[in-house]
C-alpha positions as a Markdown table, in Angstrom:
| # | Residue | x | y | z |
|---|---|---|---|---|
| 1 | Met | 54.7 | -69.0 | -53.0 |
| 2 | Glu | 58.4 | -68.6 | -54.7 |
| 3 | Leu | 60.6 | -65.9 | -52.9 |
| 4 | Ser | 63.1 | -63.7 | -54.8 |
| 5 | Tyr | 65.1 | -64.3 | -51.5 |
| 6 | Leu | 64.4 | -64.7 | -48.0 |
| 7 | Pro | 64.3 | -61.6 | -46.2 |
| 8 | Thr | 65.1 | -61.7 | -42.3 |
| 9 | Phe | 63.8 | -58.5 | -40.3 |
| 10 | Asp | 65.4 | -59.1 | -37.0 |
| 11 | Ser | 64.3 | -57.3 | -34.2 |
| 12 | Tyr | 67.1 | -55.7 | -31.7 |
| 13 | Phe | 65.6 | -56.2 | -28.6 |
| 14 | Met | 67.0 | -59.9 | -28.3 |
| 15 | Tyr | 70.6 | -58.4 | -28.6 |
| 16 | Ile | 69.9 | -55.4 | -25.9 |
| 17 | Glu | 68.3 | -58.2 | -23.5 |
| 18 | Gln | 71.3 | -60.2 | -23.6 |
| 19 | Ala | 73.7 | -57.2 | -23.1 |
| 20 | Gly | 71.5 | -56.6 | -19.9 |
| 21 | Ile | 70.6 | -53.1 | -20.9 |
| 22 | Asp | 67.1 | -51.7 | -20.1 |
| 23 | Val | 65.9 | -49.5 | -23.0 |
| 24 | Lys | 62.6 | -48.0 | -23.4 |
| 25 | Glu | 60.6 | -47.7 | -26.8 |
| 26 | Glu | 59.6 | -44.6 | -28.3 |
| 27 | Gly | 58.0 | -45.0 | -31.9 |
| 28 | Asp | 60.7 | -46.5 | -34.0 |
| 29 | Trp | 63.3 | -46.5 | -31.6 |
| 30 | Leu | 65.0 | -48.0 | -28.8 |
| 31 | Met | 66.2 | -45.3 | -26.0 |
| 32 | Tyr | 68.8 | -45.8 | -23.4 |
| 33 | Gly | 69.5 | -43.1 | -21.0 |
| 34 | Glu | 68.0 | -39.4 | -21.2 |
| 35 | Pro | 70.2 | -36.5 | -23.2 |
| 36 | Asn | 71.1 | -33.7 | -20.9 |
| 37 | Leu | 69.4 | -30.4 | -22.0 |
| 38 | Val | 72.7 | -28.9 | -22.6 |
| 39 | Ser | 74.2 | -27.8 | -26.0 |
| 40 | Gln | 76.4 | -31.0 | -26.9 |
| 41 | Trp | 78.0 | -33.0 | -29.6 |
| 42 | Val | 75.9 | -35.6 | -31.3 |
| 43 | Leu | 77.3 | -38.8 | -33.3 |
| 44 | Tyr | 75.6 | -40.8 | -36.0 |
| 45 | Tyr | 76.5 | -44.3 | -37.1 |
| 46 | Ser | 75.4 | -45.6 | -40.4 |
| 47 | Leu | 75.2 | -49.1 | -40.8 |
| 48 | His | 74.1 | -51.9 | -43.2 |
| 49 | Pro | 71.4 | -53.7 | -41.5 |
| 50 | Lys | 73.0 | -57.4 | -42.3 |
| 51 | Phe | 76.0 | -56.5 | -39.9 |
| 52 | Thr | 73.7 | -55.5 | -36.9 |
| 53 | Lys | 74.2 | -58.8 | -34.8 |
| 54 | Pro | 78.4 | -58.1 | -34.6 |
| 55 | Phe | 78.2 | -54.3 | -34.4 |
| 56 | Leu | 75.5 | -54.4 | -31.4 |
| 57 | Asp | 77.8 | -57.4 | -29.9 |
| 58 | Ala | 80.9 | -55.0 | -30.0 |
| 59 | Phe | 79.0 | -51.8 | -29.1 |
| 60 | Leu | 76.2 | -52.6 | -26.4 |
| 61 | Ser | 79.1 | -54.0 | -23.9 |
| 62 | Phe | 81.1 | -50.8 | -24.7 |
| 63 | Ala | 77.9 | -48.6 | -24.1 |
| 64 | Lys | 76.9 | -50.1 | -20.8 |
| 65 | Glu | 80.1 | -49.8 | -19.3 |
| 66 | Asn | 80.4 | -46.2 | -20.3 |
| 67 | Asn | 76.8 | -45.4 | -19.6 |
| 68 | Leu | 76.4 | -44.0 | -22.7 |
| 69 | Val | 72.9 | -42.1 | -23.8 |
| 70 | Phe | 71.8 | -43.5 | -27.2 |
| 71 | Arg | 69.0 | -44.1 | -29.6 |
| 72 | Leu | 69.0 | -46.9 | -32.0 |
| 73 | Ile | 66.5 | -48.1 | -34.6 |
| 74 | Lys | 64.2 | -50.8 | -33.6 |
| 75 | Asn | 64.5 | -53.6 | -36.3 |
| 76 | Asp | 66.0 | -54.6 | -39.8 |
| 77 | Leu | 62.7 | -53.6 | -41.5 |
| 78 | Leu | 62.8 | -50.1 | -39.9 |
| 79 | Cys | 66.5 | -49.8 | -40.8 |
| 80 | Tyr | 65.4 | -50.5 | -44.3 |
| 81 | Lys | 62.9 | -48.0 | -43.9 |
| 82 | Leu | 65.3 | -45.7 | -42.3 |
| 83 | His | 67.8 | -45.9 | -45.1 |
| 84 | Ser | 65.0 | -45.5 | -48.0 |
| 85 | Gly | 64.0 | -42.2 | -46.4 |
| 86 | Asn | 60.4 | -43.2 | -45.4 |
| 87 | Leu | 61.2 | -41.9 | -41.8 |
| 88 | Gly | 62.0 | -38.7 | -43.1 |
| 89 | Phe | 65.1 | -37.3 | -45.1 |
| 90 | Ser | 66.9 | -35.9 | -42.0 |
| 91 | Glu | 66.8 | -39.4 | -40.4 |
| 92 | Val | 68.7 | -41.0 | -43.6 |
| 93 | Gly | 71.7 | -43.0 | -42.0 |
| 94 | Lys | 71.1 | -43.1 | -38.2 |
| 95 | Phe | 71.1 | -46.1 | -37.4 |
| 96 | Leu | 72.6 | -45.3 | -34.1 |
| 97 | Thr | 72.9 | -41.8 | -32.5 |
| 98 | Val | 75.1 | -41.1 | -29.3 |
| 99 | Phe | 74.4 | -38.1 | -27.5 |
| 100 | Cys | 78.1 | -37.3 | -25.9 |
| 101 | Lys | 78.0 | -35.8 | -22.3 |
| 102 | Asn | 81.5 | -33.9 | -22.7 |
| 103 | Ile | 84.5 | -33.5 | -24.9 |
| 104 | Glu | 86.0 | -36.6 | -23.3 |
| 105 | Glu | 83.3 | -39.0 | -24.2 |
| 106 | Leu | 82.8 | -37.6 | -27.6 |
| 107 | Lys | 86.9 | -38.5 | -28.2 |
| 108 | Gln | 86.2 | -42.1 | -26.5 |
| 109 | Val | 83.3 | -42.8 | -28.7 |
| 110 | Thr | 84.6 | -41.5 | -31.9 |
| 111 | Val | 87.8 | -43.6 | -31.6 |
| 112 | Phe | 85.7 | -46.6 | -30.7 |
| 113 | Leu | 83.3 | -46.4 | -33.5 |
| 114 | Asn | 86.0 | -45.4 | -35.9 |
| 115 | Asn | 87.9 | -48.9 | -35.0 |
| 116 | Leu | 84.9 | -51.0 | -36.0 |
| 117 | Asn | 85.0 | -52.1 | -39.3 |
| 118 | Phe | 81.4 | -52.8 | -40.9 |
| 119 | Arg | 80.0 | -52.2 | -44.2 |
| 120 | Val | 78.9 | -48.4 | -44.6 |
| 121 | Gly | 75.1 | -47.4 | -44.7 |
| 122 | Pro | 74.1 | -44.4 | -46.6 |
| 123 | Ala | 75.5 | -40.8 | -45.9 |
| 124 | Val | 73.8 | -38.8 | -43.1 |
| 125 | Pro | 72.5 | -35.7 | -44.5 |
| 126 | Gly | 73.6 | -32.4 | -43.3 |
| 127 | Ser | 76.5 | -33.5 | -41.2 |
| 128 | Leu | 80.3 | -33.8 | -40.9 |
| 129 | Arg | 81.6 | -37.0 | -41.8 |
| 130 | Ile | 84.4 | -38.0 | -39.4 |
| 131 | Gly | 85.1 | -41.7 | -40.3 |
| 132 | Ser | 83.9 | -44.4 | -42.7 |
| 133 | Asn | 80.5 | -44.9 | -41.0 |
| 134 | Leu | 80.5 | -42.1 | -38.3 |
| 135 | Tyr | 79.1 | -38.4 | -38.8 |
| 136 | Thr | 78.4 | -35.8 | -36.5 |
| 137 | Asn | 76.4 | -32.5 | -35.8 |
| 138 | Tyr | 76.5 | -30.2 | -32.9 |
| 139 | Leu | 73.0 | -29.8 | -31.0 |
| 140 | Thr | 72.1 | -26.2 | -29.6 |
| 141 | Ile | 69.9 | -25.9 | -26.7 |
| 142 | Lys | 69.1 | -22.7 | -25.7 |
| 143 | Arg | 66.5 | -21.3 | -23.1 |
| 144 | Lys | 64.3 | -18.2 | -23.1 |
| 145 | Asn | 61.3 | -16.8 | -21.5 |
| 146 | Gly | 60.9 | -20.1 | -19.6 |
| 147 | Gly | 61.1 | -22.4 | -22.8 |
| 148 | Ile | 63.6 | -24.3 | -24.4 |
| 149 | Ser | 64.6 | -24.9 | -28.1 |
| 150 | Ala | 66.8 | -27.2 | -29.9 |
| 151 | Ala | 68.7 | -27.2 | -33.1 |
| 152 | Tyr | 71.3 | -29.4 | -35.1 |
| 153 | Ser | 74.0 | -27.4 | -36.9 |
| 154 | Leu | 76.6 | -28.7 | -39.2 |
| 155 | Pro | 80.0 | -27.9 | -37.5 |
| 156 | Lys | 82.7 | -26.1 | -39.4 |
| 157 | Trp | 85.8 | -27.7 | -40.2 |
| 158 | Lys | 88.0 | -26.2 | -37.3 |
| 159 | Arg | 85.2 | -26.4 | -34.7 |
| 160 | Phe | 85.3 | -30.3 | -34.2 |
| 161 | Pro | 87.6 | -30.7 | -31.1 |
| 162 | Ile | 89.2 | -34.1 | -32.2 |
| 163 | Asp | 91.8 | -34.5 | -34.7 |
| 164 | Val | 90.4 | -37.3 | -37.0 |
| 165 | Ala | 91.5 | -38.2 | -40.5 |
| 166 | Gly | 89.3 | -37.9 | -43.3 |
| 167 | Arg | 86.7 | -35.2 | -42.4 |
| 168 | Gln | 84.3 | -34.3 | -44.7 |
| 169 | Arg | 81.7 | -31.9 | -45.4 |
| 170 | Pro | 79.2 | -32.3 | -47.9 |
| 171 | Lys | 80.4 | -30.9 | -51.0 |
| 172 | Gln | 78.3 | -28.2 | -53.0 |
| 173 | Arg | 79.1 | -28.4 | -56.9 |
| 174 | Arg | 78.6 | -25.6 | -59.4 |
| 175 | Ile | 78.9 | -28.4 | -62.2 |
| 176 | Trp | 77.6 | -31.8 | -62.0 |
| 177 | Gly | 79.9 | -34.4 | -63.9 |
| 178 | Arg | 81.5 | -32.6 | -66.9 |
| 179 | Tyr | 78.6 | -31.1 | -68.8 |
| 180 | Tyr | 75.5 | -30.4 | -66.0 |
| 181 | Ile | 75.1 | -27.3 | -64.6 |
| 182 | Pro | 71.9 | -27.6 | -62.0 |
| 183 | Val | 69.4 | -24.6 | -62.1 |
| 184 | Lys | 66.4 | -25.9 | -60.5 |
| 185 | Leu | 65.1 | -28.6 | -57.9 |
| 186 | Leu | 62.1 | -30.5 | -59.3 |
| 187 | Arg | 61.6 | -32.9 | -56.4 |
| 188 | Pro | 63.9 | -33.4 | -53.5 |
| 189 | Gly | 64.0 | -36.8 | -52.0 |
| 190 | Pro | 66.0 | -39.0 | -49.5 |
| 191 | Lys | 67.1 | -41.4 | -52.5 |
| 192 | Gly | 68.2 | -38.5 | -54.2 |
| 193 | Asp | 66.8 | -35.1 | -55.7 |
| 194 | Ile | 65.4 | -34.5 | -59.2 |
| 195 | Val | 67.0 | -31.5 | -60.9 |
| 196 | Leu | 66.4 | -29.5 | -63.9 |
| 197 | Ala | 69.8 | -29.0 | -65.4 |
| 198 | Leu | 71.5 | -27.2 | -68.5 |
| 199 | Ser | 73.7 | -29.7 | -70.5 |
| 200 | Leu | 76.9 | -27.8 | -71.7 |
| 201 | Lys | 77.5 | -30.7 | -74.5 |
| 202 | Lys | 78.2 | -28.9 | -77.6 |
| 203 | Trp | 77.3 | -25.7 | -75.8 |
| 204 | Ala | 73.5 | -26.3 | -76.9 |
| 205 | Phe | 72.6 | -25.5 | -73.3 |
| 206 | Asp | 69.7 | -27.9 | -73.6 |
| 207 | Pro | 67.5 | -28.5 | -70.4 |
| 208 | Val | 67.9 | -32.0 | -69.1 |
| 209 | Val | 66.7 | -33.7 | -65.9 |
| 210 | Ile | 69.1 | -35.3 | -63.4 |
| 211 | Lys | 68.1 | -38.0 | -61.2 |
| 212 | Gln | 70.4 | -38.5 | -58.6 |
| 213 | Gly | 71.3 | -41.5 | -56.6 |
| 214 | Arg | 72.8 | -41.2 | -53.1 |
| 215 | His | 75.2 | -43.5 | -52.0 |
| 216 | Gly | 74.1 | -46.2 | -49.7 |
| 217 | Val | 70.5 | -45.6 | -49.9 |
| 218 | Ile | 68.0 | -48.4 | -50.3 |
| 219 | Glu | 70.8 | -50.7 | -49.8 |
| 220 | Asp | 69.3 | -54.2 | -50.1 |
| 221 | Gln | 70.6 | -57.6 | -48.6 |
| 222 | Gln | 72.6 | -58.1 | -51.8 |
| 223 | Phe | 74.3 | -54.9 | -50.9 |
| 224 | Arg | 72.8 | -53.0 | -54.1 |
| 225 | Asp | 71.9 | -49.4 | -53.7 |
| 226 | Ile | 69.9 | -46.8 | -55.3 |
| 227 | Arg | 73.0 | -46.5 | -57.6 |
| 228 | Asp | 72.6 | -49.9 | -58.9 |
| 229 | Arg | 69.1 | -48.9 | -59.6 |
| 230 | Leu | 69.8 | -45.8 | -61.6 |
| 231 | Arg | 72.2 | -48.1 | -63.6 |
| 232 | Trp | 69.6 | -50.7 | -64.3 |
| 233 | Gln | 66.8 | -47.9 | -65.2 |
| 234 | Ala | 69.4 | -47.0 | -68.0 |
| 235 | Glu | 69.6 | -50.1 | -69.2 |
| 236 | Val | 65.8 | -50.6 | -69.2 |
| 237 | Ile | 64.9 | -47.1 | -70.7 |
| 238 | Gln | 67.4 | -47.6 | -73.7 |
| 239 | Asp | 65.8 | -51.0 | -74.3 |
| 240 | Leu | 62.1 | -49.4 | -74.1 |
| 241 | Ser | 62.4 | -46.2 | -75.5 |
| 242 | Ser | 61.0 | -47.0 | -78.9 |
| 243 | Lys | 58.1 | -49.2 | -77.6 |
| 244 | Val | 56.9 | -47.1 | -74.6 |
| 245 | Pro | 56.3 | -43.1 | -74.2 |
| 246 | Thr | 59.2 | -42.0 | -71.7 |
| 247 | Ala | 61.7 | -39.8 | -71.3 |
| 248 | Lys | 64.9 | -40.7 | -73.5 |
| 249 | Tyr | 68.1 | -41.7 | -71.7 |
| 250 | Leu | 71.1 | -39.2 | -72.2 |
| 251 | Asp | 73.9 | -40.2 | -69.9 |
| 252 | Ile | 74.6 | -41.8 | -66.5 |
| 253 | Phe | 77.9 | -40.9 | -64.6 |
| 254 | Glu | 79.0 | -41.0 | -60.9 |
| 255 | Gln | 80.6 | -38.3 | -59.2 |
| 256 | Asp | 81.3 | -38.0 | -55.1 |
| 257 | Gly | 80.3 | -41.6 | -54.5 |
| 258 | Asn | 76.8 | -40.8 | -56.0 |
| 259 | Ala | 75.1 | -41.7 | -59.0 |
| 260 | Phe | 73.7 | -39.5 | -61.6 |
| 261 | Leu | 71.1 | -40.4 | -64.4 |
| 262 | Val | 70.4 | -37.9 | -67.0 |
| 263 | Leu | 67.1 | -37.9 | -69.2 |
| 264 | Glu | 65.1 | -35.8 | -71.5 |
| 265 | Tyr | 63.2 | -33.0 | -70.1 |
| 266 | Leu | 59.7 | -33.2 | -70.5 |
| 267 | Asn | 57.8 | -30.1 | -69.9 |
| 268 | Gly | 54.3 | -31.0 | -68.1 |
| 269 | Lys | 52.7 | -32.0 | -65.0 |
| 270 | Tyr | 52.5 | -34.9 | -62.7 |
| 271 | Leu | 49.2 | -37.0 | -63.2 |
| 272 | Pro | 47.9 | -36.2 | -59.9 |
| 273 | Glu | 47.9 | -32.4 | -60.4 |
| 274 | Val | 46.1 | -32.8 | -63.8 |
| 275 | Ile | 43.3 | -35.1 | -62.2 |
| 276 | Asn | 43.1 | -32.3 | -59.4 |
| 277 | Glu | 42.6 | -29.7 | -62.1 |
| 278 | Ile | 39.8 | -31.6 | -64.0 |
| 279 | Arg | 38.1 | -32.8 | -60.6 |
| 280 | Ser | 37.8 | -29.2 | -59.3 |
| 281 | Gly | 37.2 | -30.6 | -55.9 |
| 282 | Glu | 34.1 | -32.5 | -57.0 |
| 283 | Pro | 33.3 | -36.1 | -56.1 |
| 284 | Trp | 33.1 | -38.5 | -58.8 |
| 285 | Gln | 29.3 | -38.6 | -58.8 |
| 286 | Asn | 29.0 | -35.3 | -59.3 |
| 287 | Leu | 31.1 | -34.9 | -62.1 |
| 288 | Pro | 29.6 | -34.1 | -65.5 |
| 289 | Ala | 30.1 | -37.1 | -68.1 |
| 290 | Ile | 32.6 | -35.0 | -70.3 |
| 291 | Lys | 35.0 | -34.7 | -67.1 |
| 292 | Lys | 34.5 | -38.4 | -66.5 |
| 293 | Ile | 35.8 | -39.2 | -69.8 |
| 294 | Gln | 38.4 | -36.9 | -69.7 |
| 295 | Leu | 39.7 | -38.8 | -66.4 |
| 296 | Leu | 39.1 | -42.4 | -67.9 |
| 297 | Asp | 41.0 | -41.2 | -71.1 |
| 298 | Leu | 43.9 | -40.4 | -68.8 |
| 299 | Tyr | 43.9 | -43.7 | -66.9 |
| 300 | Leu | 43.4 | -45.6 | -70.4 |
| 301 | Lys | 46.7 | -44.1 | -71.5 |
| 302 | Cys | 48.2 | -45.2 | -68.2 |
| 303 | Leu | 46.7 | -48.3 | -68.7 |
| 304 | Arg | 47.9 | -48.9 | -72.3 |
| 305 | Ile | 51.5 | -48.1 | -71.2 |
| 306 | Ala | 51.5 | -50.6 | -68.8 |
| 307 | Ile | 50.1 | -53.0 | -71.4 |
| 308 | Ser | 53.1 | -51.9 | -73.8 |
| 309 | Ile | 55.6 | -52.7 | -71.1 |
| 310 | His | 54.4 | -56.3 | -70.5 |
| 311 | Glu | 54.3 | -56.6 | -74.5 |
| 312 | Ala | 58.0 | -55.6 | -74.3 |
| 313 | Gly | 58.9 | -58.3 | -72.0 |
| 314 | Tyr | 59.1 | -56.3 | -68.6 |
| 315 | Ile | 56.9 | -55.9 | -65.5 |
| 316 | His | 57.1 | -52.2 | -64.2 |
| 317 | Arg | 56.4 | -53.1 | -60.1 |
| 318 | Asp | 55.9 | -49.4 | -59.7 |
| 319 | Leu | 53.0 | -47.8 | -61.4 |
| 320 | Gln | 51.9 | -45.1 | -59.2 |
| 321 | Asp | 50.3 | -41.8 | -59.6 |
| 322 | Asn | 53.4 | -39.9 | -59.7 |
| 323 | Asn | 55.2 | -41.8 | -62.0 |
| 324 | Phe | 53.0 | -40.9 | -64.8 |
| 325 | His | 53.7 | -37.3 | -66.5 |
| 326 | Val | 51.3 | -35.5 | -68.6 |
| 327 | His | 52.1 | -33.1 | -71.7 |
| 328 | Gly | 49.7 | -31.9 | -73.6 |
| 329 | Asn | 47.4 | -35.2 | -74.9 |
| 330 | Asn | 50.3 | -37.3 | -74.0 |
| 331 | Val | 51.0 | -39.5 | -70.8 |
| 332 | Phe | 54.6 | -40.8 | -70.2 |
| 333 | Ile | 56.2 | -43.1 | -67.8 |
| 334 | Leu | 58.8 | -41.7 | -65.6 |
| 335 | Asp | 60.4 | -44.5 | -63.4 |
| 336 | Met | 61.9 | -47.8 | -64.3 |
| 337 | Glu | 63.9 | -48.5 | -61.5 |
| 338 | Leu | 61.9 | -51.6 | -60.0 |
| 339 | Cys | 61.1 | -53.1 | -63.6 |
| 340 | Trp | 61.9 | -56.9 | -64.0 |
| 341 | Ser | 62.7 | -58.5 | -67.1 |
| 342 | Met | 60.7 | -61.6 | -67.9 |
| 343 | Lys | 62.8 | -62.5 | -70.7 |
| 344 | Thr | 66.2 | -62.6 | -68.9 |
| 345 | Arg | 64.8 | -62.7 | -65.2 |
| 346 | Lys | 66.9 | -59.8 | -64.2 |
| 347 | Pro | 67.8 | -58.3 | -61.9 |
| 348 | Ser | 68.1 | -61.1 | -59.8 |
| 349 | Pro | 66.7 | -61.1 | -57.3 |
| 350 | Ala | 64.2 | -58.2 | -58.1 |
| 351 | Phe | 64.6 | -55.1 | -56.4 |
| 352 | Pro | 62.5 | -55.2 | -53.2 |
| 353 | Leu | 59.4 | -53.4 | -52.1 |
| 354 | Gly | 57.8 | -50.3 | -53.9 |
| 355 | Thr | 55.2 | -48.0 | -53.5 |
| 356 | Phe | 53.0 | -48.6 | -50.5 |
| 357 | Gly | 49.0 | -48.6 | -51.5 |
| 358 | Tyr | 50.2 | -49.5 | -55.0 |
| 359 | Ala | 52.7 | -52.2 | -54.4 |
| 360 | Ala | 50.9 | -55.9 | -54.3 |
| 361 | Pro | 51.2 | -57.6 | -51.1 |
| 362 | Glu | 53.2 | -60.3 | -52.6 |
| 363 | Gln | 55.8 | -58.1 | -54.1 |
| 364 | Leu | 56.1 | -56.5 | -50.3 |
| 365 | Arg | 57.0 | -60.0 | -49.3 |
| 366 | Met | 59.5 | -60.0 | -52.1 |
| 367 | Glu | 58.2 | -63.0 | -54.2 |
| 368 | Ile | 59.3 | -63.4 | -57.6 |
| 369 | Pro | 57.6 | -61.1 | -59.9 |
| 370 | Asn | 54.8 | -62.7 | -62.4 |
| 371 | Gly | 52.8 | -59.8 | -63.8 |
| 372 | Thr | 49.9 | -59.9 | -61.7 |
| 373 | Glu | 51.4 | -57.3 | -59.6 |
| 374 | Asp | 50.9 | -54.5 | -62.2 |
| 375 | Ala | 47.2 | -55.5 | -62.2 |
| 376 | Tyr | 47.2 | -54.7 | -58.8 |
| 377 | Ser | 48.9 | -51.4 | -59.2 |
| 378 | Met | 46.7 | -50.4 | -62.0 |
| 379 | Ala | 43.3 | -51.2 | -60.0 |
| 380 | Ala | 44.9 | -49.2 | -57.4 |
| 381 | Leu | 45.3 | -46.1 | -59.9 |
| 382 | Leu | 41.8 | -46.8 | -61.1 |
| 383 | Glu | 40.7 | -46.1 | -57.5 |
| 384 | Phe | 42.8 | -43.1 | -57.4 |
| 385 | Val | 41.4 | -41.5 | -60.5 |
| 386 | Val | 37.9 | -42.0 | -59.6 |
| 387 | Ala | 37.9 | -41.3 | -55.9 |
| 388 | Phe | 41.2 | -39.2 | -55.5 |
| 389 | Val | 42.3 | -40.8 | -52.2 |
| 390 | His | 45.6 | -42.4 | -52.0 |
| 391 | Pro | 45.0 | -46.3 | -52.2 |
| 392 | His | 47.0 | -46.7 | -49.1 |
| 393 | Ile | 44.2 | -44.9 | -47.2 |
| 394 | Phe | 41.2 | -46.1 | -49.3 |
| 395 | Phe | 41.9 | -49.6 | -49.1 |
| 396 | Ser | 42.7 | -49.9 | -45.4 |
| 397 | Asp | 39.0 | -50.8 | -44.7 |
| 398 | Glu | 37.8 | -54.2 | -45.4 |
| 399 | Lys | 36.5 | -55.5 | -48.8 |
| 400 | Lys | 32.9 | -55.0 | -47.9 |
| 401 | Thr | 33.6 | -51.4 | -46.9 |
| 402 | Val | 35.7 | -50.7 | -49.9 |
| 403 | Asp | 32.9 | -52.3 | -52.1 |
| 404 | Glu | 30.1 | -50.0 | -50.7 |
| 405 | Lys | 32.4 | -46.8 | -50.8 |
| 406 | Leu | 32.9 | -47.5 | -54.6 |
| 407 | Gln | 29.1 | -48.1 | -55.2 |
| 408 | Ala | 28.3 | -45.0 | -53.7 |
| 409 | Met | 30.3 | -43.0 | -56.3 |
| 410 | Glu | 27.6 | -44.7 | -58.8 |
| 411 | Leu | 30.1 | -46.5 | -60.7 |
| 412 | Pro | 29.1 | -49.4 | -62.8 |
| 413 | Ala | 29.3 | -52.9 | -61.1 |
| 414 | Asp | 32.0 | -54.4 | -63.4 |
| 415 | Ile | 34.1 | -51.2 | -62.6 |
| 416 | Val | 33.8 | -51.9 | -58.7 |
| 417 | Ser | 34.3 | -55.6 | -59.2 |
| 418 | Thr | 37.6 | -55.2 | -61.3 |
| 419 | Ile | 39.0 | -53.0 | -58.4 |
| 420 | Val | 37.8 | -55.0 | -55.7 |
| 421 | Val | 38.9 | -58.5 | -57.1 |
| 422 | Ala | 42.1 | -57.1 | -58.2 |
| 423 | Ile | 42.8 | -55.7 | -54.6 |
| 424 | Tyr | 41.5 | -58.2 | -52.3 |
| 425 | Glu | 41.5 | -61.6 | -54.3 |
| 426 | Arg | 44.4 | -64.2 | -54.5 |
| 427 | Pro | 47.0 | -62.9 | -57.5 |
| 428 | Arg | 45.6 | -65.5 | -59.9 |
| 429 | Tyr | 41.9 | -64.3 | -59.5 |
| 430 | Arg | 43.1 | -60.6 | -60.8 |
| 431 | Pro | 42.0 | -59.6 | -64.3 |
| 432 | Gln | 44.3 | -59.3 | -67.0 |
| 433 | Leu | 45.4 | -55.7 | -68.1 |
| 434 | Gln | 43.8 | -55.9 | -71.2 |
| 435 | Glu | 40.5 | -57.3 | -69.6 |
| 436 | Met | 40.7 | -54.0 | -67.2 |
| 437 | Glu | 41.1 | -52.0 | -70.3 |
| 438 | Gln | 38.0 | -53.4 | -71.7 |
| 439 | Val | 36.0 | -52.7 | -68.7 |
| 440 | Val | 36.9 | -49.2 | -68.8 |
| 441 | Ile | 36.3 | -48.6 | -72.3 |
| 442 | Ala | 32.8 | -50.0 | -71.8 |
| 443 | Tyr | 32.1 | -47.5 | -69.1 |
| 444 | Arg | 33.6 | -44.6 | -71.0 |
| 445 | Asn | 31.4 | -45.6 | -74.1 |
| 446 | Glu | 28.5 | -45.5 | -71.7 |
| 447 | Leu | 29.2 | -42.3 | -70.6 |
| 448 | Leu | 29.4 | -40.9 | -73.9 |
| 449 | Thr | 25.5 | -41.1 | -74.3 |
| 450 | Phe | 25.4 | -38.5 | -71.5 |
| 451 | Lys | 27.6 | -36.0 | -73.1 |
């Protein structure tokens, strides 16, 4: 096993125990004290997990001395998920939350946290920035008919009771960069939104797709964030656009600390939507042969894309259902940010993690890519096509149970074996992508006799 880099996912319990603070565990969080059920100011501190220890060394003694009420993410791995948006978009950047009991405490904590100097984490959505790492919202508590309601709101400029330099509200721009007018939100996301826009270049008003990369989101231990991934994706797309069906690269720019990748607009549907339309809610074993062939043809086009990417010298590392786009009879691959070049061995180290359920275990362990990760992903995608259950759920069972579930769909033994071996056996035993292609083609040809 060769690691791309050595990840460290420290728990924060030991730091808290050393400070003599008695916290309670609630899900992904460590809680100290109980917030008063009154309206109050709330502070958020956004921090890169690599600086957790020096930050907590400074903060915990201050918190204990002043009896602060706070919430802290539990460990480094959860902090990474937090900043990646896997714990919810509204939680991005909220490494530490402090519930201020009064204005005096708000001022005291604001001054203390702003005097610390640690690497900035991602921006906290929907909040007022009052320091390099510090953000705030106002929590309104209302009582009515014996019940209690709570709501966070973005403060107005003049309402924040402390004079701090550099206060910033989230900017709303009508034009992105110099040329692009956003017209429709296609897919919101913690990493950044995907937006349909009109390009003003040459006054053509051509539709384009813009992928936004928010500053600090998915920052790894090499201090690379989603903006670095978008820059790499732009490079990969330009290299692969003549070899692999994908949206063409048009532009990349930065604004307000965020990155924006502009791509060709492809009118069509995501693969899961097309699969759902073909299946019409029927299980695989009840589908007529012609529909099974339609679904296998879609899968074979996705598999051929994966093979073409390998032939061009890359490992994709994120071959999951929502990264395939169907337009008419054509299938396109949309997302290249986790690609790794077998020729240049870049990026170094490879960008971490991937899509749970589709990412191979060794990829999640951050081992150096070797190509078999994509075989794992394509086996997971084959399961998704025939079972229409997310692989993260389907493969949560033991190998024997999964084997039985696949056999119950009346799939050929070669198809069942291909999926099970790719998912459960060691990487060196996984079938090659071309071998998987031959197995699926054989099944498709067999179905032709039943049309």
